[in-house]
C-alpha positions as CSV (number, residue, x, y, z in Angstrom):
1,X,112.3,120.8,57.0
2,X,108.7,121.9,57.5
3,X,106.7,121.8,60.7
4,X,104.8,118.6,59.6
5,X,108.2,116.9,59.1
6,X,109.2,117.6,62.7
7,X,105.8,116.3,63.8
8,X,106.2,113.0,61.9
9,X,109.7,112.6,63.2
10,X,108.4,113.1,66.8
11,X,105.6,110.6,66.2
12,X,108.1,108.0,64.8
13,X,110.5,108.5,67.7
14,X,107.8,108.2,70.3
15,X,106.4,105.1,68.6
16,X,109.9,103.6,68.4
17,X,110.5,104.4,72.0
18,X,107.2,102.9,73.1
19,X,108.0,99.7,71.2
20,X,111.5,99.6,72.8
21,X,110.0,100.0,76.3
22,X,107.3,97.4,75.5
23,X,109.9,95.0,74.2
24,X,111.9,95.4,77.4
25,X,108.7,94.8,79.4
26,X,107.7,91.7,77.5
27,X,111.2,90.2,77.7
28,X,111.4,90.9,81.4
29,X,107.9,89.2,82.0
30,X,109.0,86.2,80.1
31,X,112.3,86.0,82.0
32,X,110.5,86.2,85.3
33,X,108.0,83.5,84.4
34,X,110.8,81.3,83.1
35,X,112.8,81.9,86.3
36,X,109.8,81.0,88.4
37,X,110.6,79.6,91.8
38,X,114.3,80.1,91.2
39,X,113.7,83.8,91.9
40,X,112.3,82.6,95.3
41,X,115.5,80.7,95.9
42,X,117.5,83.9,95.2
43,X,115.6,85.6,98.0
44,X,116.2,82.7,100.3
45,X,119.9,82.8,99.6
46,X,120.2,86.3,101.1
47,X,122.2,86.5,104.3
48,X,124.3,89.3,105.8
49,X,127.0,88.2,103.4
50,X,127.2,91.3,101.2
51,X,129.1,89.6,98.4
52,X,126.2,87.3,98.0
53,X,123.7,90.2,98.3
54,X,125.5,92.0,95.4
55,X,125.3,88.8,93.3
56,X,121.6,88.4,94.1
57,X,120.9,92.1,93.2
58,X,122.7,91.7,89.9
59,X,121.0,88.5,88.9
60,X,117.5,89.7,89.9
61,X,118.0,92.9,87.9
62,X,119.3,91.0,84.9
63,X,116.0,89.0,85.0
64,X,113.6,91.9,85.6
65,X,115.5,94.2,83.3
66,X,115.2,97.2,85.5
67,X,117.3,98.4,88.5
68,X,114.4,100.7,89.4
69,X,112.1,97.7,89.7
70,X,114.7,96.0,91.9
71,X,115.3,98.9,94.2
72,X,111.5,99.6,94.5
73,X,111.2,95.9,95.5
74,X,114.0,96.3,98.0
75,X,112.3,99.3,99.6
76,X,109.2,97.1,99.8
77,X,111.1,94.2,101.5
78,X,112.7,96.6,104.0
79,X,109.4,98.2,104.7
80,X,108.0,94.7,105.3
81,X,110.8,93.8,107.7
82,X,112.0,91.0,105.5
83,X,115.4,92.7,104.8
84,X,117.6,94.7,107.0
85,X,119.7,97.6,105.7
86,X,122.8,95.6,105.7
87,X,121.3,93.2,103.2
88,X,119.6,95.9,101.2
89,X,122.8,97.9,100.6
90,X,124.4,94.9,98.9
91,X,121.4,94.2,96.7
92,X,121.2,97.8,95.7
93,X,124.9,97.8,94.6
94,X,124.2,94.6,92.6
95,X,121.1,96.1,91.0
96,X,123.3,98.8,89.5
97,X,125.5,96.2,87.9
98,X,122.6,94.1,86.7
99,X,121.0,97.0,84.9
100,X,123.9,97.1,82.4
101,X,122.8,93.9,80.7
102,X,120.2,95.8,78.7
103,X,122.7,98.2,77.2
104,X,124.8,95.1,76.1
105,X,121.7,93.6,74.5
106,X,121.1,96.8,72.6
107,X,124.8,97.2,71.6
108,X,124.9,93.6,70.3
109,X,123.6,95.0,67.0
110,X,127.1,96.4,66.5
111,X,129.3,93.7,67.8
112,X,127.4,90.8,66.3
113,X,126.5,91.4,62.6
114,X,123.8,88.7,62.6
115,X,122.0,90.7,65.4
116,X,121.4,93.7,63.2
117,X,117.8,94.8,64.0
118,X,116.7,94.8,60.3
119,X,117.9,91.2,60.0
120,X,117.1,89.6,63.4
121,X,114.0,91.3,64.9
122,X,111.3,90.2,62.4
123,X,112.6,86.6,62.5
124,X,112.7,86.7,66.4
125,X,109.1,88.0,66.6
126,X,108.0,85.3,64.1
127,X,109.7,82.5,66.0
128,X,108.5,83.8,69.3
129,X,104.9,84.1,68.1
130,X,104.9,80.5,66.8
131,X,106.2,79.3,70.2
132,X,103.8,81.5,72.2
133,X,100.6,80.5,70.3
134,X,101.3,76.9,69.2
135,X,103.7,75.4,71.7
136,X,102.1,73.1,74.4
137,X,104.9,73.4,76.9
138,X,104.6,76.4,79.3
139,X,108.4,76.7,79.2
140,X,108.4,77.0,75.4
141,X,105.7,79.6,75.6
142,X,107.8,81.6,78.0
143,X,110.8,81.4,75.7
144,X,108.5,82.6,72.9
145,X,107.6,85.6,75.1
146,X,111.2,86.4,75.7
147,X,112.1,86.2,72.0
148,X,109.1,88.4,71.0
149,X,110.3,91.0,73.6
150,X,113.8,90.8,72.2
151,X,112.5,91.4,68.7
152,X,110.2,94.3,69.6
153,X,113.1,95.9,71.5
154,X,115.3,95.9,68.4
155,X,112.5,97.1,66.1
156,X,111.8,100.0,68.5
157,X,115.5,100.8,68.5
158,X,115.5,100.8,64.7
159,X,112.4,103.1,64.6
160,X,114.2,105.6,67.0
161,X,117.3,105.5,64.8
162,X,115.3,106.1,61.6
163,X,113.3,108.9,63.3
164,X,116.4,110.9,64.3
165,X,118.4,110.1,61.2
166,X,117.4,113.5,59.5
167,X,119.3,115.2,62.3
168,X,122.6,113.3,61.7
169,X,124.2,116.3,60.1
170,X,122.4,118.9,62.2
171,X,124.8,121.5,63.6
172,X,122.4,122.3,66.4
173,X,122.4,118.7,67.5
174,X,126.2,118.5,67.4
175,X,126.5,121.8,69.2
176,X,124.1,120.6,72.0
177,X,126.3,117.6,72.6
178,X,129.5,119.7,72.5
179,X,127.9,121.8,75.2
180,X,127.1,118.8,77.3
181,X,130.7,117.7,77.0
182,X,132.1,121.1,77.9
183,X,129.8,121.6,80.8
184,X,129.7,118.4,83.0
185,X,127.0,119.6,85.3
186,X,124.7,120.3,82.4
187,X,125.4,116.9,80.9
188,X,124.7,115.2,84.2
189,X,121.5,117.2,84.7
190,X,120.2,116.3,81.3
191,X,120.8,112.6,81.8
192,X,119.2,112.7,85.3
193,X,116.2,114.6,84.1
194,X,115.4,112.4,81.1
195,X,115.8,109.3,83.3
196,X,113.7,110.7,86.1
197,X,110.9,111.4,83.6
198,X,110.8,108.0,82.0
199,X,111.9,106.3,85.3
200,X,114.2,103.8,83.6
201,X,118.0,104.1,83.2
202,X,118.0,101.2,80.8
203,X,115.6,103.0,78.5
204,X,117.4,106.3,78.7
205,X,120.7,104.6,78.0
206,X,119.0,102.9,75.0
207,X,117.9,106.3,73.7
208,X,121.5,107.6,74.0
209,X,122.7,104.5,72.1
210,X,120.2,105.1,69.4
211,X,121.3,108.7,69.1
212,X,124.9,107.7,69.0
213,X,124.3,105.6,65.8
214,X,123.1,108.5,63.7
215,X,125.0,111.6,64.9
216,X,128.3,112.6,66.5
217,X,128.0,112.1,70.3
218,X,131.4,113.0,71.7
219,X,132.8,110.8,74.5
220,X,132.8,113.5,77.1
221,X,129.1,114.3,76.5
222,X,128.1,110.6,76.6
223,X,130.0,110.0,79.8
224,X,128.4,112.9,81.8
225,X,124.9,112.0,80.5
226,X,125.4,108.3,81.6
227,X,126.5,109.5,85.0
228,X,123.4,111.6,85.2
229,X,121.2,108.7,84.1
230,X,122.4,106.7,87.1
231,X,121.2,109.5,89.4
232,X,117.9,109.9,87.7
233,X,117.1,106.3,88.1
234,X,117.0,106.8,91.9
235,X,113.8,108.9,91.6
236,X,111.6,105.8,91.3
237,X,112.8,104.3,94.6
238,X,112.6,107.7,96.3
239,X,109.0,108.1,95.2
240,X,108.1,104.5,96.2
241,X,109.5,105.2,99.7
242,X,106.8,107.8,100.3
243,X,104.5,106.3,103.0
244,X,107.0,103.6,103.9
245,X,108.6,103.3,107.3
246,X,111.8,105.0,108.3
247,X,114.0,102.0,107.5
248,X,112.6,101.7,104.0
249,X,113.2,105.4,103.4
250,X,116.8,104.8,104.5
251,X,117.1,102.1,101.8
252,X,116.0,104.6,99.2
253,X,118.5,107.2,100.4
254,X,121.3,104.6,100.3
255,X,120.5,104.0,96.6
256,X,120.6,107.8,96.0
257,X,123.8,108.4,98.0
258,X,125.5,105.4,96.4
259,X,124.9,106.8,92.9
260,X,125.6,110.5,93.7
261,X,128.9,109.6,95.4
262,X,129.9,107.4,92.5
263,X,128.9,110.1,90.0
264,X,131.0,112.7,91.8
265,X,134.0,110.4,91.9
266,X,133.8,109.4,88.2
267,X,132.9,113.0,87.1
268,X,136.0,114.4,88.7
269,X,138.1,111.6,87.2
270,X,136.6,112.2,83.7
271,X,137.0,116.0,84.0
272,X,140.7,115.5,84.7
273,X,141.1,113.1,81.8
274,X,139.1,115.1,79.2
275,X,140.5,118.5,80.3
276,X,144.1,117.8,81.0
277,X,145.2,114.4,79.8
278,X,143.4,113.8,76.4
279,X,141.1,116.7,75.6
280,X,141.1,115.8,71.9
281,X,139.7,112.3,72.6
282,X,136.8,113.7,74.6
283,X,135.8,116.4,72.2
284,X,136.4,114.9,68.8
285,X,136.0,111.1,69.2
286,X,132.4,109.9,68.7
287,X,131.1,107.2,71.1
288,X,129.3,104.2,69.7
289,X,126.8,101.8,71.2
290,X,129.5,99.5,72.6
291,X,131.4,102.4,74.0
292,X,128.3,103.5,75.9
293,X,127.8,99.9,77.2
294,X,131.5,99.8,78.3
295,X,131.4,103.0,80.3
296,X,128.0,102.2,81.8
297,X,129.4,98.9,83.0
298,X,132.7,100.3,84.2
299,X,130.9,103.0,86.2
300,X,128.6,100.6,87.9
301,X,131.1,97.9,88.7
302,X,133.8,100.4,89.6
303,X,131.4,102.3,91.9
304,X,130.5,99.1,93.6
305,X,134.2,98.1,94.1
306,X,135.0,101.6,95.5
307,X,132.1,101.9,97.9
308,X,131.6,98.3,98.9
309,X,134.1,98.6,101.8
310,X,132.1,101.6,103.0
311,X,128.7,100.0,103.0
312,X,128.3,100.4,106.7
313,X,129.1,104.1,106.4
314,X,126.3,104.4,103.9
315,X,123.9,102.7,106.3
316,X,125.1,105.0,109.1
317,X,124.7,108.1,106.9
318,X,121.2,107.1,105.9
319,X,120.3,106.9,109.6
320,X,121.5,110.5,110.1
321,X,119.4,111.7,107.2
322,X,116.3,109.8,108.3
323,X,116.3,110.0,112.1
324,X,114.2,108.1,114.6
325,X,113.0,104.5,114.7
326,X,109.9,102.5,113.8
327,X,109.3,100.9,117.2
328,X,105.6,101.1,117.9
329,X,102.8,98.7,118.8
330,X,101.1,97.2,115.7
331,X,98.1,95.1,115.4
332,X,98.2,91.8,113.4
333,X,96.4,93.5,110.6
334,X,98.9,96.4,110.5
335,X,101.8,94.0,110.5
336,X,100.3,92.0,107.6
337,X,99.7,95.2,105.6
338,X,103.3,96.1,106.1
339,X,104.5,92.6,105.2
340,X,102.3,92.4,102.1
341,X,103.9,95.4,100.6
342,X,102.5,96.3,97.2
343,X,106.0,97.4,95.9
344,X,106.9,93.7,95.9
345,X,104.1,93.0,93.4
346,X,106.6,94.3,90.7
347,X,108.3,90.9,91.0
348,X,105.5,88.3,91.2
349,X,107.7,85.4,92.2
350,X,108.8,87.3,95.3
351,X,105.2,88.5,96.0
352,X,104.0,84.8,95.9
353,X,106.7,83.8,98.4
354,X,105.8,86.8,100.6
355,X,102.1,85.7,100.5
356,X,103.0,82.2,101.5
357,X,104.9,83.5,104.6
358,X,101.9,85.5,105.7
359,X,99.5,82.6,105.1
360,X,101.8,80.5,107.2
361,X,101.8,83.2,109.9
362,X,98.0,83.2,109.9
363,X,98.1,79.4,110.2
364,X,100.2,79.6,113.3
365,X,97.8,82.1,114.9
366,X,95.0,79.7,114.2
367,X,97.0,76.8,115.8
368,X,97.7,78.9,118.9
369,X,94.0,79.8,119.2
370,X,93.1,76.1,119.0
371,X,95.6,75.4,121.9
372,X,94.2,78.3,124.0
373,X,90.6,77.3,123.4
374,X,91.4,73.7,124.5
375,X,93.2,75.0,127.6
376,X,90.3,77.3,128.4
377,X,87.9,74.3,128.7
378,X,90.4,72.0,130.4
379,X,91.4,74.6,133.0
380,X,88.0,76.4,133.1
381,X,89.7,79.7,132.4
382,X,87.4,82.5,131.3
383,X,90.3,84.8,130.5
384,X,91.5,82.5,127.8
385,X,88.0,82.3,126.4
386,X,88.0,86.1,126.0
387,X,91.5,86.0,124.4
388,X,90.5,83.4,121.9
389,X,87.5,85.4,120.8
390,X,89.6,88.5,120.5
391,X,92.3,86.8,118.6
392,X,89.8,85.3,116.2
393,X,88.9,88.9,115.1
394,X,92.6,89.3,114.1
395,X,92.5,86.1,112.1
396,X,89.4,87.3,110.3
397,X,91.2,90.6,109.5
398,X,94.2,88.7,108.3
399,X,92.0,86.7,106.0
400,X,90.7,89.9,104.4
401,X,94.2,91.5,104.0
402,X,95.8,88.3,102.6
403,X,92.9,87.7,100.2
404,X,93.1,91.2,98.8
405,X,96.8,90.8,98.3
406,X,96.3,87.4,96.5
407,X,93.8,89.1,94.2
408,X,96.5,91.7,93.2
409,X,99.1,88.9,92.7
410,X,96.7,87.0,90.5
411,X,96.5,90.0,88.2
412,X,100.3,90.0,87.8
413,X,102.1,88.0,85.0
414,X,102.4,84.5,86.6
415,X,103.6,81.2,85.2
416,X,101.4,78.1,85.4
417,X,103.1,76.9,88.7
418,X,102.6,80.3,90.3
419,X,99.0,80.5,89.2
420,X,98.4,77.1,90.9
421,X,100.1,78.3,94.1
422,X,98.1,81.5,94.3
423,X,94.8,79.6,93.7
424,X,95.8,77.1,96.5
425,X,96.6,80.0,98.8
426,X,93.1,81.4,98.3
427,X,91.7,78.0,99.5
428,X,94.3,77.7,102.3
429,X,93.4,81.1,103.7
430,X,89.8,80.0,103.8
431,X,90.6,76.7,105.5
432,X,92.7,78.5,108.1
433,X,89.9,80.9,108.8
434,X,87.6,78.0,109.3
435,X,90.1,76.5,111.8
436,X,89.9,79.8,113.6
437,X,86.1,79.6,113.6
438,X,86.2,76.1,115.1
439,X,88.7,77.3,117.8
440,X,86.2,80.1,118.6
441,X,83.4,77.5,118.7
442,X,85.5,75.5,121.3
443,X,86.0,78.7,123.3
444,X,82.3,79.4,123.3
445,X,81.6,75.9,124.4
446,X,84.2,76.4,127.2
447,X,82.3,79.6,128.2
448,X,79.0,77.7,128.4
449,X,80.7,74.8,130.3
450,X,82.2,77.1,132.8
451,X,79.1,79.3,133.4
452,X,76.9,76.2,133.7
453,X,79.4,74.7,136.2
454,X,79.6,71.5,134.3
455,X,82.3,68.8,134.9
456,X,83.5,66.1,132.6
457,X,84.1,62.6,134.0
458,X,87.8,61.5,134.3
459,X,87.4,59.3,131.2
460,X,85.8,62.2,129.1
461,X,88.5,64.6,130.3
462,X,91.3,62.2,129.2
463,X,89.6,61.5,125.8
464,X,89.3,65.2,125.2
465,X,93.0,65.7,125.9
466,X,93.8,62.8,123.4
467,X,91.7,64.2,120.5
468,X,92.7,67.8,121.0
469,X,96.5,66.9,121.1
470,X,96.2,64.8,118.0
471,X,94.2,67.5,116.2
472,X,96.6,70.3,117.1
473,X,99.5,68.2,115.9
474,X,97.7,67.5,112.6
475,X,97.1,71.2,111.8
476,X,100.6,72.0,112.9
477,X,102.0,69.4,110.4
478,X,99.8,70.9,107.7
479,X,101.0,74.5,108.2
480,X,104.7,73.3,108.4
481,X,104.1,71.3,105.1
482,X,102.9,74.6,103.5
483,X,105.9,76.4,104.9
484,X,108.5,73.9,103.8
485,X,106.9,72.0,100.9
486,X,107.5,68.9,102.9
487,X,106.1,65.6,101.5
488,X,106.8,63.7,104.7
489,X,104.7,66.1,106.7
490,X,101.9,65.7,104.2
491,X,101.9,61.9,104.9
492,X,101.8,62.6,108.7
493,X,98.8,64.8,108.2
494,X,97.0,62.0,106.3
495,X,97.8,59.5,109.0
496,X,96.8,61.8,111.8
497,X,93.6,62.8,110.1
498,X,92.6,59.2,109.8
499,X,93.3,58.7,113.5
500,X,91.2,61.8,114.5
501,X,88.3,60.4,112.4
502,X,88.5,57.1,114.2
503,X,88.9,58.8,117.5
504,X,85.8,60.9,117.0
505,X,83.7,57.8,116.2
506,X,85.2,55.9,119.1
507,X,84.8,58.7,121.6
508,X,81.2,59.4,120.4
509,X,80.3,55.7,121.1
510,X,82.0,55.7,124.5
511,X,80.3,58.9,125.6
512,X,76.9,57.6,124.5
513,X,77.5,54.6,126.7
514,X,78.5,56.8,129.6
515,X,75.3,58.8,129.1
516,X,73.3,55.5,129.1
517,X,75.0,54.5,132.3
518,X,74.4,57.9,133.9
519,X,78.1,58.5,134.4
520,X,77.7,61.8,132.5
521,X,74.6,64.1,132.4
522,X,73.0,65.0,129.0
523,X,74.1,68.7,129.1
524,X,77.7,67.8,129.6
525,X,77.3,65.1,126.9
526,X,76.1,67.6,124.3
527,X,79.1,69.9,125.1
528,X,81.5,66.9,124.8
529,X,80.1,65.7,121.5
530,X,80.2,69.3,120.0
531,X,83.8,69.6,121.1
532,X,85.0,66.4,119.4
533,X,83.0,67.3,116.3
534,X,84.9,70.7,116.1
535,X,88.2,68.9,116.5
536,X,87.4,66.5,113.7
537,X,86.5,69.4,111.4
538,X,89.8,71.1,112.2
539,X,91.6,68.0,111.1
540,X,89.6,67.9,107.9
541,X,90.8,71.5,107.1
542,X,94.3,70.4,107.9
543,X,94.1,67.7,105.3
544,X,92.8,70.1,102.8
545,X,95.8,72.4,103.4
546,X,98.2,69.5,103.1
547,X,96.6,68.3,99.8
548,X,97.0,71.8,98.2
549,X,100.7,71.5,98.9
550,X,100.8,67.9,97.6
551,X,99.1,69.0,94.3
552,X,101.8,71.6,93.8
553,X,104.6,69.1,94.3
554,X,103.4,66.3,92.0
């Protein structure tokens, strides 16, 4: 062959590989959108039960089509303090099992005749495009996206196979694979290097499967390359842990140690088998797509079974590698930045749930500030006034951090329901910030009230307690409704908001009568009227928050 032939082959292979990767990406996006809130439920199911954690890891990875994406997400969750290492180790093990699904999809072109790429892929893309562009249902559009990704994956696979077909009888090709089989360390290094470069074990296994269809890849070479691929996939998580806290770094090291230990164990077993038990099988028997899928699955399930009982040992070893702890004082802004970890954006459904939790946290801070501001005026406590004003700065910082995170989520592939939630969270953050502003207004009124040495009448004092208690209860119901998607709490918010509106009108009239009767002076009266106005506005924002949740549930 001439130089230009090699160039065209290279272009064809790169094009096919790009289509293969893009197909995986489109299919994973469609699966994630289709899974929607069910992905959130998987996260909620996580406990310290490692069997459950392994199952969750496998299911999430089967949906996102990438163990690298899952482990990066786990590093993010650990960094955010949402997972502990005990939970993370189970999910990491499960992720290795879940990643084998892609190789089985690819090998289906061998074990199901109808799924031959040349037959199935164009039809799949055609059907998927019709659903994507003409279906009215969002669920059907998502199915169309999955089918298009499926078709592109197989067309990319076909392109790769056609590109390397001229090398099917190449002695250099065959000799290279014989060398990988004869030298396990070299085979493992090649598999690890290729996977580290493309940062996807699913893709590198797919390349190996494509190569296996057009040239002789002996079993021993394939086995060592697959083992190396499982080490190479750890690079993504290791890179993502840069800048994370020590616990998150330990999670990345657990992933690396898990795969290295498994590779050593299986490599030793394979060397014994291929060298002493059945050398002819290893050297002269060609592996096919299904064989690659089988070994890839056996390794990941077997490694999990072997190392599962030693999960605590892996956690302990990671603590010896990464020493020290993360205990240090953090501001609310720093805590939010850690919780809203950008690594989690790789899985939008989890990122949305994470944002909800931080919005709820911001809501509880605003509730506490409302309580403190009320106590400041009732108890004439200047220290509480200062605390409310200082805490309001934290609420404002949280608003900025959460809003920036929501902007990033909105640029991710979201289904219609998730888009609605993110939009409502933008509004909710704004309403909570306004609640914080009203709490600050109350604190500033308290400061003026104290410095001016004013005193409410007994009636005014009691009325202030009534409206403040009802208002605080209303905003608390609203935040809990956001936290738990609770329809009953939404009804309570509506009822309380009506009561607060009526209370404000009633108390305003009563206070005007007291002013007319000279029971209260005008300066105290202005403070009182401003206070009840702020409480009424807080209840309005509480109703807004509750209605955002209601709109998502209907």
